[in-house]
N, C-alpha and C positions, 0 to 999 in steps of 0.2 A: 619429392617434397622437399622444401626448404626448412631452415632449421626453426623459424618462428612458426609454421604450420604444425610441424611436429610438437613443440612446446603446447601450442593452442589445443591440438587434439589430446594431447596427455592431460590437460588441465580439464578438459571438458569430460574425458574418462574418470579421471579422479572425482570430480563433481559428482557424476552420476552415481559412482561407487559409494560416496559418503551418504548422499541422499537415500540411497537403497539401504545401507546398513544402520543408518541412525532411525531410532524411534520417532513417530509423530510426537510433537510436543502437545501436551495436554495442559497447558498453561491455565486456560480459564477454568479447568476442573480443579486445579491446584489452588487458584486464588479462591473459587468458591468454598473448597473445603478448608482452607486457612480461616477464612472469614467465619464460617460456621462454627468450627471448632473453637476458635479464639474467642468467639463470642459466646459461646456456651461456658467456657472457663470463666470468663468475665462476669457472666451471670450468676454463677455459683460462688464467686467473690463477692458479688453484691448482695446476693442471698444470705452469706454469711456476716456480712458487714451490718445489714439490716436486723439479722438477728441478735446481734451483739448489743446494738443500740435499743431496739425494742423491747427484747424479752429479757436480756441480761442488763440492761439499764445502763451500758456503758456509755461514757462520753465519746464523742465522735473521735478524738485523737487516739483513746485507747482501744475502740472498735476497729479502727485502721491497723493498728498494731496487732490485734487480735486476729483480725482477716489475713494478714500476711503471714503470720504462725499458722493459721488453720491451710492456708492453700499450699506453703511450704510442706508442711505434714503430709497433705493428700498428694502433692507431686512426688514426694519422696517415698511414700507408701506404694504408691501405683509404680514407681520405678521399681523398687524392690520387688513387687509382685509380677514384673515383666509387663504389664499393661500399659505403660507410659511409651515404651518404644513402639509398641502397636499404634498407639493414638499419634505418635510423631511421624511413623512412616505414613499414615493416612492423612494427615492434616499439615504436615510441614512446618512452615513458619507460624502457623496458627497455633502450635502446642509449643513452640520454642520462645516466643516473645513474652506471655506473661509470667510472672515470677515463678509458676510451678515449672517452668522450662529451665529457669536457673537451679531449681533443687534436682531436676533431673539431672542436669550437668554434674552436679556435685556429688550425686548418689550413684550415676551409672558407672564411672571410672572404678569406684570402689567395689560394686557389684562383680566386675569382671575379676577381680582378685580376689574374692572371698575364699577361694580354694586353698589359697597361701596364707590363711590365718586371719585372725582379727586385728593382730599388731602389725605385721609385715605386709599382709594383703590389704584390708580394708583400711586401717590406719593409715598406711603410708601412701595409698592412692586417693585418699578421700578427696583431697584439695588439689589433685593433679591440674583439672581445667580451671575450677571455680577459684583456686588460690591466688593465683596473679590478679583476678578481677578484685577479690577481697583486699587484697594489700593495696593495691592502686587506688580502689575507691577509698579505703581508709585514710591513706595519705592524702589523696585530692581534698577529702573531707576536712582535715586538719589544716590543709593550706588554705583553703577557702575560709575556714573559720578564723584564722589569724588575719586574713586580709578584712574580713568582715569586722573583726573586734578593731583594727587599726583604722577602719574608715568611719567607725562609730565614735571614736574619741575625738575626731575633728569636726 
């Protein structure tokens, strides 16, 4: 066998080994799960918003803030109870994209270090993942505000 045939045979053998060892992709199942769970989370958020406007008689802007707070509270609480991780394993991006996923990303690192105490464990690790997002989001909003203010002067 010449060198090219030997390399081709090795590549084919490797490709067969990879196909055999790799699990079958369940992409459509993952898409469906993400869609359903994300939809359920958004439906809960809409129900909270409707409750705030219709029952609590809040203005729409206030109801939006109230809804965000309730959804963050629910996401944080479910993370603390260990439920949100199970939802995340089932739904994938469907549980990460809504605001509850952000709450999960803030609380989850802290929960891993609670055995180290509330100050050095939970407090120190609370913003490990979400800290940069909060800092850069705040800086970006200030820069945008300054640009907007300058644009309104002219």
